TORZATI-461531 format. One record per atom (N, C-alpha, C): residue in three letters; x, z, y. Coordinates in pm, whole numbers, padded with zeros to 5 digits, always signed. Each point is the difference from the previous one (the first is absolute). Example, Ala and Ser with C-alpha at 12.3 -4.5 7.8 and 13.67 -1.06 7.14 Angstrom:
<rs>
ala+01319+00780-00569 ala-00089+00000+00119 ala+00090+00000+00120 ser-00035-00072+00105 ser+00082+00006+00119 ser-00077+00073+00109 
</rs>
This chain:
<rs>
unk-00715-00539+03254 unk-00048-00135+00028 unk+00099-00078+00087 unk+00121+00051+00021 unk+00097-00067+00087 unk+00097-00087-00079 unk-00037-00035-00126 unk+00088-00083-00083 unk+00007-00142+00053 unk+00120-00048+00024 unk+00022-00138+00039 unk+00109-00057-00091 unk-00033-00092-00088 unk+00098-00051-00096 unk+00104-00089+00067 unk+00119-00001-00058 unk+00104-00092+00042 unk-00004-00121-00092 unk-00044-00113+00053 unk-00018-00119-00085 unk+00094-00113+00038 unk+00077+00017+00106 unk+00085-00109+00047 unk+00111-00033-00099 unk+00042+00099-00079 unk+00110-00023-00094 unk-00047-00050-00135 unk-00132-00013-00019 unk-00057-00046-00126 unk-00034-00148+00010 unk-00010-00064-00116 unk-00034-00142-00004 unk-00139-00019-00058 unk-00055-00120+00019 unk-00132-00030-00053 unk-00106+00010+00107 unk-00126-00029-00038 unk-00111+00009+00094 unk-00009+00140+00061 unk-00048+00007+00123 unk-00005+00129+00070 unk-00084+00103-00074 unk-00112-00042-00056 unk-00087+00098-00066 unk+00072+00062-00119 unk+00080-00082-00073 unk+00074+00053-00114 unk+00112+00093+00047 unk+00060-00032+00114 unk+00106+00086+00053 unk-00054+00139+00036 unk-00123+00002+00053 unk-00062+00130+00034 unk-00020+00082-00127 unk-00048-00065-00105 unk-00025+00071-00126 unk+00132+00048-00061 unk+00103-00085+00003 unk+00130+00039-00054 unk+00061+00116+00079 unk-00019-00002+00131 unk+00051+00110+00083 unk-00075+00130-00033 unk-00130-00012-00024 unk-00080+00118-00037 unk+00049+00058-00132 unk+00024-00087-00099 unk+00050+00047-00130 unk+00136+00067+00015 unk+00088-00060+00080 unk+00134+00057+00019 unk-00007+00135+00070 unk-00087+00015+00099 unk-00011+00126+00072 unk-00062+00109-00087 unk-00090-00040-00091 unk-00056+00097-00095 unk+00110+00048-00094 unk+00078-00094-00053 unk+00108+00036-00093 unk+00105+00088+00067 unk+00024-00023+00131 unk+00101+00076+00072 unk-00052+00132+00054 unk-00131+00024-00013 unk-00058+00125+00049 unk-00038-00002+00146 unk+00013-00117+00065 unk-00041-00008+00141 unk-00152-00005+00013 unk-00065-00046-00106 unk-00146+00010-00012 unk-00029+00085-00123 unk-00096+00091+00012 unk-00033+00088-00113 unk-00145-00021-00038 unk-00031+00036-00124 unk-00136-00023-00050 unk-00102+00070+00089 unk-00111-00067+00022 unk-00107+00055+00081 unk+00022-00015+00149 unk+00115-00053+00042 unk+00027-00014+00143 unk-00086-00111+00059 unk-00058+00027+00115 unk-00084-00101+00063 unk+00087-00107+00065 unk-00044-00125-00015 unk+00072-00114+00055 unk-00068-00048+00129 unk+00072-00074+00083 unk-00061-00051+00123 unk-00117-00092-00030 unk-00092-00010+00092 unk-00107-00098-00015 unk+00061-00139+00001 unk-00071-00095-00053 unk+00051-00137-00004 unk+00026-00052+00140 unk-00088+00030+00092 unk+00015-00048+00137 unk+00123+00064+00066 unk+00018+00131-00023 unk+00114+00069+00060 unk+00132-00052-00054 unk+00005-00027-00130 unk+00124-00050-00059 unk+00028-00142+00048 unk-00103-00081+00009 unk+00019-00136+00051 unk+00058+00003+00141 unk-00050+00089+00084 unk+00050+00011+00136 unk+00145+00048+00001 unk+00033+00100-00085 unk+00135+00054-00004 unk+00103-00104-00045 unk-00043-00088-00092 unk+00092-00101-00053 unk-00004-00131+00078 unk-00099-00011+00088 unk-00013-00123+00078 unk-00042-00119-00084 unk-00088+00024-00099 unk-00048-00108-00087 unk-00151-00001+00001 unk-00061-00103-00061 unk-00145-00011+00004 unk-00064+00094-00101 unk-00124+00037+00027 unk-00074+00098-00080 unk-00019-00047-00144 unk-00022-00129-00019 unk-00028-00050-00136 unk+00120+00021-00093 unk+00121-00005+00056 unk+00119+00022-00083 unk+00003+00144-00052 unk-00032+00096+00087 unk-00002+00140-00042 unk-00114+00024-00098 unk-00115-00063+00024 unk-00112+00014-00093 unk+00039-00049-00139 unk+00069-00112-00004 unk+00045-00053-00130 unk+00101+00094-00065 unk+00089+00058+00081 unk+00099+00093-00054 unk-00067+00124-00059 unk-00097+00056+00071 unk-00069+00119-00049 unk-00078-00032-00128 unk-00059-00119-00005 unk-00072-00040-00122 unk+00095-00008-00119 unk+00118-00059+00022 unk+00099-00010-00107 unk+00052+00139-00040 unk+00019+00089+00097 unk+00047+00135-00032 unk-00103+00075-00085 unk-00129-00020+00032 unk-00105+00063-00083 unk+00001-00060-00140 unk+00022-00133-00009 unk+00001-00065-00131 unk+00113+00054-00087 unk+00114+00029+00063 unk+00115+00054-00074 unk-00014+00148-00030 unk-00099+00065+00058 unk-00023+00141-00029 unk+00082+00096+00081 unk+00066-00048+00107 unk+00083+00091+00080 unk-00074+00050+00124 unk-00119-00053+00024 unk-00078+00042+00116 unk-00146+00006-00040 unk-00073+00089+00063 unk-00144+00009-00026 unk-00074+00014+00132 unk-00120-00057+00004 unk-00085+00008+00119 unk-00113+00098-00025 unk-00026+00086+00096 unk-00110+00097-00010 unk-00101-00031+00108 unk-00121-00020-00044 unk-00107-00041+00092 unk-00016+00103+00112 unk+00004-00050+00124 unk-00019+00087+00116 unk+00122+00081+00038 unk+00109-00008-00079 unk+00120+00080+00030 unk+00122-00085+00032 unk+00017-00113-00069 unk+00114-00085+00025 unk+00076-00034-00126 unk+00129-00038+00016 unk+00085-00039-00112 unk+00106+00107-00023 unk+00032+00024-00129 unk+00092+00108-00036 unk+00094-00048-00110 unk+00120+00059-00003 unk+00089-00023-00113 unk-00068+00054-00125 unk+00007-00077-00108 unk-00070+00038-00123 unk+00051+00134-00053 unk-00089+00070-00068 unk+00036+00128-00061 unk+00072-00018-00133 unk+00008-00121-00052 unk+00061-00024-00130 unk+00075-00131+00003 unk+00099-00013-00088 unk+00074-00125-00010 unk-00059-00091-00107 unk-00106+00045-00066 unk-00059-00080-00107 unk-00061-00128+00057 unk+00027-00113-00067 unk-00055-00126+00046 unk-00139-00022-00056 unk-00078-00082+00068 unk-00133-00032-00048 unk+00010-00080-00130 unk-00105+00009-00081 unk+00002-00068-00130 unk+00023-00150+00015 unk-00048-00059+00109 unk+00014-00145+00019 unk+00146-00039+00015 unk+00087+00093+00040 unk+00141-00030+00020 unk+00083+00021-00126 unk-00060+00050-00106 unk+00072+00031-00122 unk-00013-00115-00100 unk+00101-00018-00087 unk-00004-00112-00093 unk-00112+00010-00104 unk-00045+00121-00029 unk-00106+00019-00098 unk-00106+00092+00059 unk-00125-00015-00041 unk-00105+00089+00051 unk+00031+00146-00032 unk-00034+00089+00090 unk+00024+00143-00019 unk-00123+00064-00064 unk+00020+00061-00115 unk-00109+00073-00066 unk+00025+00149+00023 unk-00097+00068+00060 unk+00013+00143+00027 unk-00028+00076-00129 unk+00098+00076-00046 unk-00009+00074-00125 unk+00008+00149+00030 unk-00113+00066-00002 unk-00003+00142+00035 unk+00054+00089-00112 unk+00035-00059-00115 unk+00061+00082-00106 unk+00149+00020+00023 unk+00057-00071+00096 unk+00143+00011+00029 unk+00022+00067+00135 unk+00098+00087+00005 unk+00035+00072+00123 unk+00121-00068+00062 unk-00021-00068+00112 unk+00105-00081+00061 unk+00036+00059+00136 unk+00130+00015+00031 unk+00038+00057+00130 unk-00036-00095+00114 unk-00031+00054+00118 unk-00023-00086+00117 unk+00131-00059+00048 unk-00008-00110+00071 unk+00120-00064+00055 unk-00016-00016+00150 unk+00027+00107+00075 unk-00013-00007+00145 unk+00108-00088+00061 unk-00024-00042+00122 unk+00096-00086+00068 unk+00137+00065+00010 unk+00002+00133+00020 unk+00128+00070+00016 unk+00088-00012-00124 unk-00059-00024-00117 unk+00081-00014-00121 unk+00083-00128+00003 unk-00045-00100+00075 unk+00074-00126+00018 unk+00045-00059-00134 unk-00087+00000-00099 unk+00041-00043-00133 unk+00043-00147-00004 unk-00077-00089+00064 unk+00038-00141-00002 unk+00141-00019+00055 unk+00024+00057+00118 unk+00129-00017+00064 unk+00113+00063-00080 unk-00028+00119-00058 unk+00106+00071-00072 unk+00031-00065-00135 unk-00099-00061-00062 unk+00028-00074-00124 unk+00090-00119+00030 unk-00033-00075+00104 unk+00080-00117+00037 unk+00142+00043+00038 unk+00011+00103+00084 unk+00132+00047+00043 unk+00080+00055-00118 unk-00067+00070-00090 unk+00068+00056-00116 unk+00054-00108-00092 unk-00081-00102-00026 unk+00047-00110-00084 unk+00117-00074+00065 unk-00006-00015+00131 unk+00111-00065+00069 unk+00127+00083-00010 unk-00013+00132+00010 unk+00117+00087-00014 unk+00059-00009-00140 unk-00085-00006-00102 unk+00047-00013-00138 unk+00069-00136-00019 unk-00060-00105+00055 unk+00060-00133-00011 unk+00138-00004+00065 unk+00011+00063+00117 unk+00128-00001+00070 unk+00106+00081-00073 unk-00042+00107-00067 unk+00097+00089-00066 unk+00046-00053-00135 unk-00097-00043-00083 unk+00039-00039-00137 unk-00063-00130-00046 unk-00093-00055+00080 unk-00072-00120-00042 unk-00119+00037-00086 unk-00110-00071+00018 unk-00122+00030-00076 unk+00016-00035-00147 unk+00075-00107-00030 unk+00013-00041-00140 unk+00071+00104-00086 unk+00077+00089+00065 unk+00065+00107-00076 unk-00102+00094-00064 unk-00122-00003+00050 unk-00105+00089-00051 unk-00103-00075-00084 unk+00034-00119-00044 unk-00092-00081-00079 unk+00039-00006-00147 unk+00095+00081-00041 unk+00042+00003-00139 unk-00036+00136-00061 unk+00031+00017-00128 unk-00025+00128-00064 unk+00088+00108+00063 unk-00059+00117+00018 unk+00070+00115+00057 unk-00005+00115-00100 unk+00081+00103+00018 unk-00005+00114-00093 unk-00141+00061-00003 unk-00052+00029-00117 unk-00132+00064-00007 unk+00002+00135+00070 unk-00096+00020+00087 unk-00005+00128+00071 unk+00078+00003+00128 unk+00057-00115+00043 unk+00071-00005+00126 unk+00151+00015-00014 unk+00071-00057+00097 unk+00146+00014+00000 unk+00040+00142+00040 unk+00126+00032-00019 unk+00050+00134+00037 unk-00020+00024+00150 unk+00027-00102+00080 unk-00017+00015+00146 unk-00146+00021+00035 unk-00090-00079-00057 unk-00142+00013+00032 unk-00054+00136-00041 unk+00045+00049-00115 unk-00045+00131-00046 unk+00057+00112+00087 unk+00123-00017+00045 unk+00061+00102+00086 unk-00070+00007+00135 unk-00033-00115+00058 unk-00072-00002+00127 unk-00136+00068-00016 unk-00071-00034-00108 unk-00131+00059-00023 unk+00010+00150-00024 unk+00097+00042-00080 unk+00015+00142-00031 unk+00030+00080+00126 unk+00088-00054+00084 unk+00034+00070+00125 unk-00123+00015+00088 unk-00085-00100+00003 unk-00124+00003+00079 unk-00098+00103-00055 unk-00015+00002-00133 unk-00097+00089-00064 unk+00047+00145+00006 unk+00132+00022+00008 unk+00053+00137+00001 unk-00049+00083+00118 unk-00051-00063+00104 unk-00057+00076+00111 unk-00118+00085-00048 unk-00067-00044-00105 unk-00113+00075-00056 unk+00031+00056-00138 unk+00089-00064-00073 unk+00030+00038-00139 unk+00151+00014-00014 unk+00054+00120+00021 unk+00146+00018+00006 unk+00074-00043-00126 unk-00065+00001-00116 unk+00071-00035-00123 unk-00002-00150-00028 unk-00051-00082+00092 unk-00004-00145-00020 unk+00141-00058+00017 unk+00054-00055-00109 unk+00132-00064+00004 unk-00009-00133-00073 unk+00093-00089+00032 unk-00006-00136-00053 unk-00003-00004-00152 unk+00073+00092-00065 unk+00006-00002-00146 unk-00124+00061-00065 unk-00096+00044+00084 unk-00128+00049-00053 unk-00117-00079+00057 unk+00028-00116+00058 unk-00103-00079+00068 unk-00008-00141-00059 unk-00123-00048-00013 unk-00026-00136-00049 unk-00095-00068+00099 unk+00029-00125+00035 unk-00087-00078+00088 unk-00092-00086-00086 unk-00130+00016+00019 unk-00101-00070-00078 unk-00080-00095+00089 unk-00063-00100-00059 unk-00093-00086+00075 unk-00139+00064+00008 unk-00011+00108+00074 unk-00128+00067+00019 unk-00020+00119-00091 unk-00085+00094+00045 unk-00027+00122-00077 unk-00072-00029-00131 unk-00083-00104-00004 unk-00074-00028-00123 unk+00095-00025-00116 unk+00109-00071+00026 unk+00100-00025-00104 unk+00068+00130-00041 unk+00022+00089+00097 unk+00056+00131-00032 unk-00091+00076-00096 unk-00128+00004+00033 unk-00095+00077-00081 unk-00008-00055-00142 unk-00006-00131-00012 unk-00008-00061-00134 unk+00124+00035-00081 unk+00118-00015+00060 unk+00123+00029-00072 unk+00016+00147-00032 unk-00045+00088+00091 unk+00009+00143-00028 unk-00091+00040-00117 unk-00122-00049-00001 unk-00090+00033-00111 unk+00056-00053-00132 unk+00057-00120+00002 unk+00059-00056-00122 unk+00120+00082-00046 unk+00073+00057+00097 unk+00120+00077-00032 unk-00032+00141-00048 unk-00103+00061+00059 unk-00027+00142-00026 unk-00104+00025-00109 unk-00087-00095-00024 unk-00113+00025-00090 unk-00015-00112-00103 unk-00075+00031-00103 unk-00033-00097-00104 unk-00153-00013-00007 unk-00051-00104-00064 unk-00145-00014-00010 unk-00065+00127-00057 unk-00103+00047+00070 unk-00069+00122-00041 unk+00049+00125+00069 unk+00119-00003+00057 unk+00052+00116+00073 unk-00080+00024+00127 unk+00001+00125+00046 unk-00077+00040+00118 unk+00092+00011+00122 unk-00049-00055+00111 unk+00060+00021+00132 unk-00109+00056+00090 unk+00028+00110+00067 unk-00098+00062+00089 unk+00006-00064+00139 unk-00116-00011+00063 unk-00009-00050+00137 unk-00102+00085+00075 unk-00011-00022+00131 unk-00113+00059+00073 unk-00130-00059-00054 unk-00111+00073+00018 unk-00129-00046-00052 unk-00036-00137+00056 unk+00029-00022+00127 unk-00010-00133+00059 unk+00143-00049+00019 unk+00030-00120-00049 unk+00139-00043+00004 unk+00013-00147+00038 unk+00122-00041+00025 unk+00033-00135+00042 unk-00037-00101-00109 unk-00074-00105+00031 unk-00038-00098-00102 unk+00119-00064-00072 unk+00115-00011+00069 unk+00117-00061-00063 unk+00049+00074-00122 unk-00002+00134+00004 unk+00045+00076-00116 unk-00100-00014-00115 unk-00127-00015+00033 unk-00102-00021-00103 unk+00020-00134-00070 unk+00031-00104+00079 unk+00021-00132-00058 unk+00123-00002-00091 unk+00108+00063+00045 unk+00122+00003-00080 unk-00021+00078-00129 unk-00066+00116+00011 unk-00025+00082-00119 unk-00088-00074-00100 unk-00101-00072+00047 unk-00089-00073-00090 unk+00078-00106-00077 unk+00093-00069+00067 unk+00081-00102-00066 unk+00090+00058-00108 unk+00050+00122+00025 unk+00097+00061-00091 unk-00064+00093-00102 unk-00131+00021+00010 unk-00068+00090-00093 unk+00026+00146+00026 unk+00045+00034+00120 unk+00024+00139+00037 unk-00130+00061+00049 unk-00029+00122-00041 unk-00126+00065+00035 unk+00018+00085+00126 unk-00075-00033+00104 unk+00002+00079+00123 unk-00108+00106-00004 unk+00035+00122+00039 unk-00096+00109+00007 unk-00001+00053+00143 unk-00117-00004+00063 unk-00012+00046+00137 unk-00008+00152+00011 unk+00060+00054+00105 unk+00001+00144+00024 unk-00079+00029+00127 unk-00077+00107-00002 unk-00092+00033+00109 unk+00072+00012+00134 unk-00072-00039+00107 unk+00052+00004+00136 unk-00100+00070+00090 unk+00046+00036+00120 unk-00091+00038+00108 unk+00047-00075+00125 unk-00045+00043+00116 unk+00037-00071+00122 unk+00150+00004+00028 unk+00070+00096-00060 unk+00144+00013+00021 unk+00084-00072-00103 unk-00065-00069-00094 unk+00073-00072-00104 unk-00016+00063-00137 unk+00092-00029-00090 unk-00008+00049-00138 unk+00009+00153-00001 unk-00075+00062-00091 unk-00005+00146-00010 unk+00108+00049-00097 unk+00092+00084+00045 unk+00108+00046-00089 unk-00051+00067-00128 unk-00102+00085+00009 unk-00051+00067-00120 unk-00053-00101-00101 unk-00069-00103+00050 unk-00053-00103-00088 unk+00113-00080-00063 unk+00107-00024+00076 unk+00114-00073-00055 unk+00068+00081-00110 unk+00017+00129+00023 unk+00062+00085-00102 unk-00082+00000-00129 unk-00132+00007+00014 unk-00088-00001-00117 unk+00010-00133-00074 unk+00004-00110+00076 unk+00009-00132-00063 unk+00133-00019-00071 unk+00107+00055+00057 unk+00131-00010-00066 unk+00000+00073-00134 unk-00065+00116-00003 unk-00007+00076-00125 unk-00086-00073-00103 unk-00107-00064+00046 unk-00095-00065-00092 unk+00053-00133-00053 unk+00073-00075+00082 unk+00034-00138-00038 unk+00149-00024-00023 unk+00086+00092+00039 unk+00143-00019-00015 unk+00040-00142+00045 unk-00019-00030+00127 unk+00018-00137+00049 unk+00147-00043+00001 unk+00019-00130-00016 unk+00134-00056+00013 unk+00046-00002+00145 unk-00097-00006+00092 unk+00034-00003+00142 unk-00123+00037+00081 unk+00024+00032+00128 unk-00108+00025+00096 unk+00021-00096+00117 unk-00101-00081+00028 unk+00008-00096+00111 unk-00080+00053+00118 unk+00066+00014+00117 unk-00066+00055+00117 unk+00037-00080+00126 unk-00093-00002+00095 unk+00025-00052+00135 unk-00020+00118+00095 unk+00103+00081+00024 unk-00017+00124+00077 unk-00027-00019+00148 unk+00048-00111+00058 unk-00012-00023+00144 unk-00094-00116+00028 unk-00106+00027+00076 unk-00101-00102+00031 unk-00049-00066-00129 unk-00055+00082-00085 unk-00044-00044-00131 unk-00094-00120+00008 unk+00020-00093-00091 unk-00087-00117-00013 unk-00092+00021-00119 unk-00133+00012+00021 unk-00075-00045+00117 unk-00053+00110+00093 unk+00028+00127-00022 unk-00068+00104+00078 unk+00068+00033+00133 unk+00127-00038+00016 unk+00087+00029+00116 unk+00044+00146+00008 unk-00029+00081-00101 unk+00044+00140+00001 unk+00153+00009-00005 unk+00054+00099+00070 unk+00143+00028-00006 unk+00019+00144-00048 unk+00076+00016-00105 unk+00021+00132-00058 unk+00075+00091+00096 unk-00042+00125+00006 unk+00071+00100+00081 unk+00132+00035-00067 unk+00089+00063+00077 unk+00128+00044-00055 unk-00022+00100-00113 unk-00100+00084+00016 unk-00031+00100-00103 unk-00036-00067-00132 unk-00085-00102+00007 unk-00039-00070-00123 unk+00116-00077-00060 unk+00084-00057+00085 unk+00115-00073-00053 unk+00091+00093-00078 unk+00022+00120+00051 unk+00083+00098-00071 unk-00062+00038-00133 unk-00133+00021+00002 unk-00069+00039-00123 unk+00006-00112-00104 unk-00020-00124+00045 unk+00001-00114-00092 unk+00139-00020-00059 unk+00103+00016+00081 unk+00137-00013-00050 unk+00028+00100-00112 unk-00047+00123+00020 unk+00022+00103-00103 unk-00078-00032-00128 unk-00123-00049+00016 unk-00083-00033-00117 unk+00065-00111-00080 unk+00050-00104+00066 unk+00063-00111-00070 unk+00127+00046-00071 unk+00077+00086+00064 unk+00120+00054-00065 unk-00035+00085-00121 unk-00100+00088+00016 unk-00041+00088-00112 unk-00055-00081-00116 unk-00065-00114+00031 unk-00059-00083-00106 unk+00103-00093-00063 unk+00121+00000+00053 unk+00108-00085-00052 unk-00042-00147-00002 unk-00060-00044+00110 unk-00042-00139+00009 unk+00065-00065+00122 unk-00041-00122+00032 unk+00063-00082+00103 unk-00102-00031+00110 unk+00046-00002+00124 unk-00085-00039+00113 unk+00033-00143+00042 unk-00104-00082+00010 unk+00010-00130+00066 unk-00064+00017+00137 unk+00082+00005+00104 unk-00050+00025+00135 unk-00008-00133+00076 unk-00121-00041+00030 unk-00025-00124+00074 unk-00001+00034+00149 unk+00107-00037+00068 unk+00019+00036+00140 unk-00028-00120+00091 unk-00106-00073-00031 unk-00030-00126+00072 unk-00018+00021+00150 unk-00051+00118+00038 unk-00033+00024+00141 unk+00094+00101+00066 unk+00103+00042-00073 unk+00088+00105+00052 unk+00072-00040+00127 unk+00033-00128+00016 unk+00071-00044+00120 unk-00090-00002+00122 unk-00132+00008-00020 unk-00094+00008+00111 unk-00025+00144+00042 unk+00022+00094-00091 unk-00018+00142+00031 unk+00121+00076-00052 unk+00106+00001+00080 unk+00126+00056-00045 unk+00004+00152+00007 unk-00110+00062+00043 unk-00003+00146+00008 unk-00014+00064-00138 unk-00048-00077-00097 unk-00023+00055-00133 unk+00123-00026-00089 unk+00060+00105-00050 unk+00116-00014-00087 unk-00043-00035-00142 unk+00057-00103-00061 unk-00040-00038-00137 unk+00022+00113-00099 unk-00083+00005-00102 unk+00016+00097-00108 unk+00133-00023-00071 unk+00048-00124+00005 unk+00129-00033-00062 unk+00112+00089+00050 unk-00011+00048+00123 unk+00105+00088+00054 unk+00001+00136-00068 unk-00111+00037-00063 unk-00009+00129-00069 unk+00047-00010-00144 unk-00029-00113-00064 unk+00039-00018-00141 unk+00062-00139-00018 unk+00114-00026+00063 unk+00060-00134-00008 unk+00036-00041-00142 unk+00032+00098-00083 unk+00041-00032-00137 unk-00117-00042-00089 unk-00123+00015+00052 unk-00120-00035-00077 unk-00086-00105+00069 unk+00049-00062+00106 unk-00086-00086+00080 unk+00054-00141+00013 unk-00089-00096-00020 unk+00022-00139+00039 unk-00078-00021+00129 unk+00071-00023+00109 unk-00064-00016+00132 unk-00002-00147+00038 unk-00120-00053+00020 unk-00016-00140+00040 unk-00043-00007+00145 unk+00076-00073+00082 unk-00039-00021+00139 unk+00005-00150+00027 unk-00091-00048+00083 unk-00018-00144+00017 unk-00021-00035+00147 unk+00022-00127+00032 unk-00025-00049+00135 unk-00138-00065+00011 unk-00075-00002-00111 unk-00130-00069+00000 unk-00099+00061+00096 unk-00002+00132+00011 unk-00101+00066+00083 unk+00049+00033+00140 unk+00132-00011+00022 unk+00052+00036+00133 unk+00059-00119+00075 unk+00016-00115-00066 unk+00043-00122+00068 unk-00091-00116-00043 unk+00019-00051-00122 unk-00083-00112-00045 unk+00006-00010-00152 unk-00116-00020-00066 unk-00002-00008-00147 unk+00080-00116-00056 unk+00002-00115+00069 unk+00060-00120-00056 unk+00153+00004-00001 unk+00060+00100+00062 unk+00146+00014-00010 unk+00041+00029-00144 unk-00086+00070-00074 unk+00026+00035-00139 unk+00136+00067-00018 unk+00023+00102+00080 unk+00123+00079-00014 unk-00040+00147-00012 unk+00042+00061-00109 unk-00028+00142-00023 unk+00124+00064-00061 unk+00013+00131+00019 unk+00117+00073-00047 unk-00042+00110-00095 unk+00075+00015-00108 unk-00023+00107-00096 unk+00122+00089-00005 unk-00019+00129+00030 unk+00106+00100-00014 unk-00022+00069-00134 unk+00099-00006-00087 unk-00014+00051-00137 unk+00059+00141-00012 unk-00032+00071-00109 unk+00050+00137-00017 unk+00151+00008-00018 unk+00060-00104-00060 unk+00145+00005-00025 unk+00051-00142-00019 unk+00131-00012-00022 unk+00063-00132-00014 unk-00048-00074-00125 unk-00018+00074-00110 unk-00045-00064-00124 unk-00139-00060+00017 unk-00088+00072+00068 unk-00135-00052+00025 unk+00007-00124+00088 unk+00093+00000+00096 unk+00014-00118+00086 unk+00040-00122-00083 unk+00092+00017-00091 unk+00044-00112-00084 unk-00115-00050-00088 unk-00079+00094-00053 unk-00115-00039-00083 unk-00101-00081+00081 unk-00026+00044+00124 unk-00100-00069+00081 unk+00051-00137+00046 unk+00129-00013+00023 unk+00055-00132+00034 unk-00014-00095-00120 unk+00023+00052-00118 unk-00015-00083-00120 unk-00145-00041-00020 unk-00092+00094+00025 unk-00142-00033-00012 unk-00042-00104+00102 unk+00051+00012+00122 unk-00031-00098+00103 unk+00049-00139-00042 unk+00124-00006-00051 unk+00055-00128-00041 unk-00082-00062-00113 unk-00054+00082-00088 unk-00077-00050-00114 unk-00138-00049+00040 unk-00052+00048+00113 unk-00137-00037+00038 unk-00005-00107+00109 unk+00068+00023+00112 unk-00007-00097+00111 unk+00138-00041+00050 unk+00105+00038-00068 unk+00139-00036+00029 unk+00056+00071+00122 unk-00067-00015+00117 unk+00056+00053+00125 unk-00105-00011+00110 unk+00016+00077+00109 unk-00082-00024+00118 unk+00046-00129+00069 unk-00083-00057+00085 unk+00035-00124+00069 unk+00119+00025+00092 unk+00115-00064-00025 unk+00122+00031+00076 unk-00013-00022+00151 unk-00069-00105+00043 unk-00013-00024+00144 unk-00079+00112+00068 unk-00104+00049-00067 unk-00079+00108+00059 unk+00081+00128+00005 unk+00076+00028-00105 unk+00084+00120+00001 unk+00107-00010+00108 unk+00056-00120+00016 unk+00101-00019+00105 unk-00059+00023+00138 unk-00123-00050+00022 unk-00065+00019+00130 unk-00026+00147+00027 unk-00056+00070-00098 unk-00030+00143+00017 unk+00128+00080+00020 unk+00105-00034-00075 unk+00128+00070+00016 unk+00055-00019+00141 unk-00011-00122+00051 unk+00042-00027+00139 unk-00080+00084+00098 unk-00131+00007-00021 unk-00086+00081+00088 unk+00039+00147-00004 unk+00028+00052-00119 unk+00036+00142-00012 unk+00132+00027+00070 unk+00098-00086-00025 unk+00133+00021+00059 unk-00002-00003+00152 unk-00088-00079+00058 unk-00002-00018+00145 unk-00109+00083+00069 unk-00065+00089-00074 unk-00102+00086+00059 unk-00132-00069+00024 unk-00012-00127-00039 unk-00122-00076+00025 unk-00114+00050-00087 unk+00029+00035-00124 unk-00105+00050-00090 unk-00068+00122+00059 unk+00078+00092+00055 unk-00058+00121+00059 unk-00085-00034+00121 unk+00042-00100+00078 unk-00079-00038+00119 unk-00132-00064-00041 unk+00003-00081-00105 unk-00125-00061-00049 unk-00094+00109-00051 unk+00053+00092-00079 unk-00083+00107-00056 unk-00058+00086+00112 unk+00079+00028+00103 unk-00051+00077+00113 unk-00115-00072+00068 unk+00012-00131+00018 unk-00108-00077+00062 unk-00126+00004-00084 unk+00014-00009-00131 unk-00117+00002-00089 unk-00058+00141-00005 unk+00086+00101+00001 unk-00049+00139+00004 unk-00078+00025+00128 unk+00053-00046+00113 unk-00069+00018+00128 unk-00135-00072+00000 unk-00003-00118-00058 unk-00126-00074-00009 unk-00102+00077-00084 unk+00047+00055-00112 unk-00091+00078-00086 unk-00054+00122+00072 unk+00088+00068+00076 unk-00043+00116+00077 unk-00103-00042+00105 unk+00027-00113+00068 unk-00095-00048+00100 unk-00135-00031-00059 unk-00001-00063-00116 unk-00128-00032-00067 unk-00071+00126-00045 unk+00078+00098-00045 unk-00061+00125-00044 unk-00069+00070+00116 
</rs>
C-alpha cells in the first residue's frame, strides 16, 4: 500500500496522470496483480492534492479495468488486463464453446503489440508486410520458428516447416491432402469440433476410438486400425480438447508403434504443448509419419492466427505449401512478422510463461 505515483513528468489533468502512472507501473512490474493500493485519502495526502481528484482517478482506473474495488477491503490492481465490455468497440458475447487463454496483466499484450509493431516499422517499415509473401512464410520466418520449436521437437527444420493462419487451416489442408471423400480418419471418441467441421466439408469419415481418463486406449486404437485401415489418425495427446487428458509416456510409445505397424499417418494437434512442455510429442517417436501442428491460439491469443506445421519430410512440406497457396494464399504477413519478432527477442516465451502462471493460479 506504499505506492506513490510519479505524475510530475506527465501532462494532462491530474486524475489522468495518476491513471497513466498506474498503467505504466503495472507494465513495468512495479505494481503486480492483486496488489493493494493506497486509500484515496492516503494517496491524496501523499501527492498533496484534493481527495476528489484521486476519487476521479480511481473511478477511471476501474473503468479501464486496471483496478478493482473490494467491498470492506479496499482497492487492488486488477487480476486481469481484460477491459470491460463498455470499453470495447463491439459487444462481447461469451461463447463457452471456445477455449480462450487468459490475458493476465503480466503478459502485457497491449504494450508488447504496440512495441513490436514499432520495432517492425523501424526495421523494415509496415508497408513491406502489406504485399503478397511466400506461402508458408519466408525462409527467415521459418528458420526462426523452427529454431524455437526445436526445443521440444529436435527434427523441426525450416525446410520441413510451414506457417499457416491457424490450426483450423492446417487441419482442412491435411485432410484434403491425405484423404478422399469416404476415407476414414480415426480420432479420440471425444474430439475437437474443428476437425469434425473440416471432415464434414470434405466428406471424410471420422471414427472415434474409445478413451478412459488417461486418453485414447492403445488396444482400441490397434483394433480400429485393423478394422478401418485409416488414412490418418488425429490425436491431441497433451491437454486433450475437450477432456484435458494428457497421454502418459507409456501410451505415447504404444500409439507410435501402432501407427507404424498400421502403416498410417499421425496428425498430432499440439495446441497446448507450449503450456505443458513436460510432455514430449509423439512426433519425436515417429517423425517420418507425423504432421505436428502447434499454434499460438491457446498459449497467447487466437486472433494472431499464426500456427506452425512440422511435416514428415521436405516433399510433404512442399505439398502443404502448395495447398496453403491454393486455399488461403498465405498467413497474414504483419501477424507473422510480429510473432517472429516476439520469438527472436524472447518475448513470446515471457508471454506464454505469464499465461501459464495465470492458468496455474486459476487451477
